[in-house]
N, C-alpha and C positions, 0 to 999 in steps of 0.2 A: 808535261800536261797531256800530250798525245797518248802516252801510255795509260794515263788514268781514264781517258775516254774508253779505251779498248776493254778495260777490266769491268766496266759497268754494263750489264746486259741491256740491250736496246729495249726489251720489254719493260724494264724498270722505268724508263723515261716515257714510253708510250702509255703505260697504265696511269702514271701520276702526272702526266702532262709536264714533264721536266724539259722545258725549252728555253732555259736561261742562257746567258752569255757564257763564253769560255771561262770567264772569271769565276763562275759559279759551279764549275765542275767539282763534284764531291771528292773529298779525300777520305781515306780509310781511318777509322778510329776503332780500335779493337774492343772498346767498352760499349760503344753505342752504335756500331754500324757505320753507314755512310752519312756524313754531315757536310754541309756547306762550309767552305773555308772561312776562318775568322780573320777579318782584316785587322791590321795594326792601326788603331785610331789614337795612339798616344799623343800625336801632335795636334789633333783637332777635337779632342773630346769635349772641350768647353763649348765649342761651336755646336756640336751635336747635342749637348745638354741644354742648348737654348740661350747661350750667352748673348747672341744677336737676334733673339726671338725667331730663330730658324729662317731668317731672311735669305732668300735664294736657294733654300734647301727643299722646299715643298712642291715646286712646280718647275721642272720635273722633280720627283721625289729622289733625293740624294741616296745613292746606294748604301753608304755607311749608315745613314739615318734610318733607312728602311730596315737594315739588319738590327739596329738598336731597338727600334719599335717592336720588331718581332721577338727579340730576345727578352725584353721586359714583359711583353705579352705572354711569353711562355712561362715566366716566373709567376704571372698572375693565374694562369690556368692550373698551375700546380695545386693551389689551395682549393680552387673550385672543384677540381677532380677528386680531391682527397677528403673533402668534408663529408663525414659519414652519416648525416642526419637521418635517423630513424626514430620515431617517437617512442617505440617500445624497446629501443636499445638501452643497455645499462648506462652508458655514458654517451648520449646522443650529441653532446656538445663538444666532445673531445677529438683530438687528432688521433687517427689510427697508427701514426708513425711517430717514432722518437725524432727529436729535432735533427739528430745526426743522420737519420735515414730518409727524411722527407724528400729532398730534392732528387736523390738517386732513385728512391722507390717509386716516386710519382712520375718522373720524366725519363728515367733510364738513360740519362745523358750526363756528361761531365760538365758542370757549370763553373767550377772554380770558386764557388761561394760556399759558405757554411752558415746554416741557420743558427742564430744565437738566442732567439727568444720567440715564443708564441704569444699572440695577442688575443685577449678575450673581451667581448663586448657585453655590457649589461643592458638588457632590452626589456622595455615595458609594453611594447605594442601600443594599444590604445587604452591601457589600464593605468592606474596610479602606481601600482607596485611593480617591481622588477619580476619578470616571469621567466626569463631565460638568461643564462650566461653562456655564450657560444664562442667557439674558436672562430675568430674573424680575420686573422692575419698573422704575419710573421715578419721578423727582422732577420736579415742575413748580411754578410759582409764578405768581400773578396778575400780569399786566403791563399789561393794558388799563386806563387810568384810569377809564373808565366802569364797568367791572366791579368795580374796587376800590371805587368810590363806592357802587355798588349793594350790595356785600357788607358794606361798613362796615369793611373791613380788607383787608390783603394776605394771601392764603391760600397757604400752602405745603402741597402735597399729595404724599403718598408712596403710590404705587399698586402693588399686587402681584397677579400672576395666579395662576390655579389650576393644578393638576397637568396636564401635557401629555405627559410622557415616561415610559417604563417605569421608568427609574431613579428618577425623582421619586416614582412610585407605590410603588416598593419602600421608599423612605425614609419615605414617609408612614406606613407601618405599623410603624415602630419606636416602640412605645408605652412602652417602659421610660423611667423618668424620671431626669433628671440635674439638677444645679444649674446655673442659667444663669450665664454669666460676665459680668463687667463690663468695659466697654471703656476705662474711665478709671482703673482700679485701685481704685475704691471697693469696699468689702466688700458682698456681697449677703447678705441674711438667709439663714441656713443652712437654714431650714425650707422655703424656696421651691424647688419642683421643677417642671420642665417636660418636655414630650415630647422625647425624644432626637432623633427624626427631624426635627421641626419646628425645634427650636433649631439643629440642625446645618445645616439649609438656610439659616438666617439667619446663623450664626456661623462655619461652617467656611471654611478657606482653605488652598489649596495653591499656592505660588508657581510650582511646576513646571508647573501646569496653567493658569496665568493666561492671559487673552486681553486684547488691547488695552492691555497694560501695566497692568492693574488691580492695585492694591495693596490687599489686604485682603478680608475677607469682605463679604457683602452688607450685614451690619450696620454694618461700619466704613465702607463706601462711603456708606451713607445718612446716618450721623451726621456724617461729614465734610461732606457737601453741605448738610445742615440747618444746621450751624454756620456755613458760609460764607454762606448766604442770610440767616441771622439777623444776622450781622455787616454784611452789605451793606445791609440794610434796618433797621438799628438805629434806634430812635426812632419807628418807625411802629407803627400798630395791626397786630398780626400774629396769625395762628392757624396751628396745625399740624394737618393732618388725614391720618390713615392710612386706607386703604381696600383691601379685597381680597375675593376670592371663593374659597371652598373652602380649598385650601392657602394662597392669598393672604390669606384671612381670618386664618389662624393666623399668617402672617408679619406682617400688619398689627398683630396683637396683640403679637407679640414686639417689633416695631419701636416701638410706642407705649410699651411697658414699658421698653425700653432707653433711649429718649430721656429719659423721666422719671427713671429710676433714676440716670442719669448727669448729671442736672440740666442737660441741654442746653437745655431750655425755660425755664430760669431766667436772667434777665438779670443783668448785674453789679450793678444797683441793687436786685435782689431781686424784681423783677416776674416773675410766673409767666405765661408765654404759654400760652393755652388749647390743650390737646392732646386730640384726639378721634379715635376709631377708629369707622368704619362698616364692619361686616363682614357678608358675605353667605354663608350656608351654611358657616360656619366650624366646624371640629371643635373639641373642647376642647383646650386647650394646656397647662394646668398644674393644680396642686392648690389646695386651699382657701387656704393662706397666699399663694399667687400671686394669687388673686382679691382677698384682703383687702389685699394690697400695692397693687393698683390703686387701691383706695379711699383708702388713705393718701397715695399720690402725687398724687391728684386727677385721674387719667386717666379720661376719659369714654368708654365703649364702648356703642354701640348695635348689638346683635347681631340681625340679621334672619335668621330661619330658618323653614323650612317643616315642617309636621307630617308630610309624606310623604317627606322627604329623609333618606336614610340617614346621610350624612356628619356632620351636626351631632349624631348619636347616638354618635359615636365620638371618642376612646376612651370607653367607658362610664364613667359617673360617679355621683355621689351626689345630683344635683339633679333626678332624675326626668325629665330630658329625654331619657333613653335609652328611654323607654316605647314609642315606635313599634317599635323593633327587638325589645324584650323582649316586647311584646304579640304581635308576629308569631310569635315562636318559641313562646310559650305557647299561642297559638291552634292552631298546627299540632300541638303535643303533645296538646292537649286533644281535637282532632278525631281524632287517631290513637287516643287512649285509648278514645273511644266506639266505634270500629270493632272494637277487639280486646278490649274489655270488661275491661280491667285498670286502670280509672281511678284506683283508690286508689294503686296503685304509681306511676303516672305523675304523679299529683298531688303525691306526695312528691318526685319528680324535678323537677317545676316549681318547688317551693319551694327545692330545693337549687340549681336554675339561677339563681333570683333572688339567692341568696347569692353565687354564683360570679361573676356578671356585674354586680354592683352594688357595686364597691369604692368607697371614699371617696377614692381617689387623684386623681381628675380632677373638675373642675367648670367650668362656663362662667363667664365674667366679664361684667360690665356689665349693661345693661338689655335685655330681650328684646322684640322685635316679632315676633309669631307670624303666619305665613302659612298658608293652607290652599288647596291646588290645587283642592279640590272646590268652592270658592266661585265660580270663574270659568266661565261657560258657553262661553267662547271656547277652552277648553283641553280636551284629552282627559282624561277622568276617571280617577283612580287606582282600583285594584281595592278590594275590601272589606277586604282585609288592610291594616293600617296601613302596612307597607312591603313591597312585592313583591320579595322577594329572589331570586325565580326568573327575573326578567326584567332583563337588563342594560340593555335599552332603557328600561324604566320607571325604573330607578335613575338613568340619565342624564337622562331627561326631567324628573324632579322634583328634580334638582340643578342645573338649567339657570338661569344668571344672568338671561337675558332673560325667562324664565318668572317668576322672582322679581320683576323690575322691573314686569312686567305686573300681578302681584298687588298690589304696593305701590301701583300706580296706581289700583286699583279697590276695594281693601278699605275698609270704613268705619273699622276700627281693628284693633288687635292683641290685644284682650282676648277671652276666651271669649264674653262676652255680645254681642260685636260680630259673631259668626258668624251671628247671626240677621238681620243687616242685608243688604240686597241688594248685589250686586257692581255697581259702576258706574264705568267709566273716567272719570277726572277731567281729566287732562292729555292733550292730543292726542299720541298716540304711534302709530307704525306697528306693526301686528301681525306683519308678515312677519319681523322679526328674532327673534320667538319661536321660529321654526323654523331659525334660523341653524345651530345645532349640535345640534338635537334634532328629534324628530317629535312635537310637542306640540300644535299647533293642531288644534282639532276640525274635523271634515269641512267644515261650511259655511264656515269661515273659512280653510281650507287650500286653497281653490280657487286654482290657479295659483301656489301657494307650496310648492315641494317640501320634503321633509324634508332637514335637514342641508345646506342649499344654500350655506352660506358657504365660499368658497375664497379664498385670498389673491389669486388671479388669477381674474378672470372671474365668480366667484360663481354658477356654474351658469347663467349667462345672464341673471340678474336685473340690472336697472339702476335707478338712481334716476330718478324722473320730476321734473318741475319743482317739485313740492312737497316733494321730499326723501324720498318713499316708494319702497320697493323693489317692482318688478313686472317681469313680462316685457314687453318692448316689442312693440307690435303692428307687424309688418313684413309687407309684401306686396312680394315681390321685393326691390328695394333702396330702396323708398319706404315710410316709416312712414305708416300710415293716420292722417289727421288726426282729432283729437278736439276738438270745439269747447269742451268743458268744461275741457280741460287745455292747449290750445295757444293 
C-alpha cells in the first residue's frame, strides 16, 4: 500500500480533495486510469441489496453500501450523458452507441457488465396521441467472471434516465392517478393507484409509432428481457437491480413493482430472486396501498433524495417529505404578511394552503437516505429558503445526479443527527463531472471546469488525462506541455 501512495502525485489529491482512508488508496487500471479498489462483497451482497431494509447501514453510511450506491449511480448517468436529444437530428430518440459500446464509450471504465437491450418509451405529453418514442433505458448483466465472483452473484440491472424532452416534461406533470395494469393478466389490487404520467411512460405503446420493430411498451420490453436472462442463467445466484434518476427513479419504481407483481422474479421452484431499486431524486409514484404492496411483494427500495431538491417533493403527499416546497411557500407568505400587516388573514390562508397541498393520495416507497447540499464545501451553497423556486438554475443544480453522487461520497450518514458530522470524500472521484450538466462547483473547485460542459461530442474541450480525470489539456501550439507528475 505504501508504494501506491508514493506513485500518486500529491497534486492529484489536492486538486480533487482526495482525503479518504488508506482503504481507498487508488490502484492502477491500465484501461481507465486510477480507480478506487473494489471490495469483495460476495458474503454480504444480500444485506447491501436491502434484505434487512438496510438496518444499521445508513447511519453511519456503510462503506460497501456507499460504493454500491455510487456504482449504480454511475450506471444511471451513462444514459443521461449519452441521450443525444436534438429536435433537428435525424434520429433524436436513438442511442449514438451500439449496445456493445455504450458502457465503455460513455464511462471509459471497465464495469464487467454487458448491455443486452435498449428500452424505448412511447410518450404522449399532454396530447391524446403518441408524439415521441425515445430511448429511455437499458438492461445489462454481469458477464465478467471476476466481477461475478466479487459480487457473489450475476446481477441484472435495469437503468432509466431522467427527463430530457419537452414532451417528457409535459407527461411528468400528469398527477392524476390511475390503476396500474398487469402484463400477465394477473389481477392488481383495486386500491393501488399510480401517477398517470409516470405509468404511461412505462406502459404506453403505439405500434404505428414504433421504431426498430419494437413490440410493446417499455414495461413489456424490460420484462421480456428479464425473463430471457433469468432463463439463460437459471440455476445461478442472481439479483435484479433497478436504478434511475428523476423520471428514471419513477420508472425504476414502476419497473420493480411490475416485475414483482407479475412474479417474474420467482423461479419455477419457488425461489424469490432478490429485487432492489436504487432511486435518485425520484418523485412520488403512487398512493399508500402502492407503498404497502411493495412491502408485501418484498421489493426493496433505497430512495436517495436531497433536502434542497424540488422533484422529490412532487406530487405532494402525506409523508411530510413535501416540507421544503411547503416551507418555501409559507415563508414567502409570512414575509409578505409582515410587510402589509395583515398577518392574521394570511396565517389563515397558510393553514388552508397546508390542507390543499397535503393530500394523502401520494407517498414515497422504501427506505430514505437523505442528502443536504449545504454539507459540502465543494459546492455552491443553496439560499436560505428551503427550495429556491425563483431560479431555474438552482432547481437544476440541486437536482443534479453528479451532485447527488458527490454528496453520497462525502456524507457521514443519512440521519438528521449525522448532519453535524463533517463532510469528507471517501472514494476517489473526479469533481469535474459535478459540473457536467450544472453550475454547481464552488469557485475554488470550479477552476478550469466550466459550467454545463458535457456535450456528446467534444465536451467543451475537456479531455481525460491518464488518471481518468477530466481537464483542459495544456497545449502550446501543437505540442502539449510535459508535466512530470502526470507524464
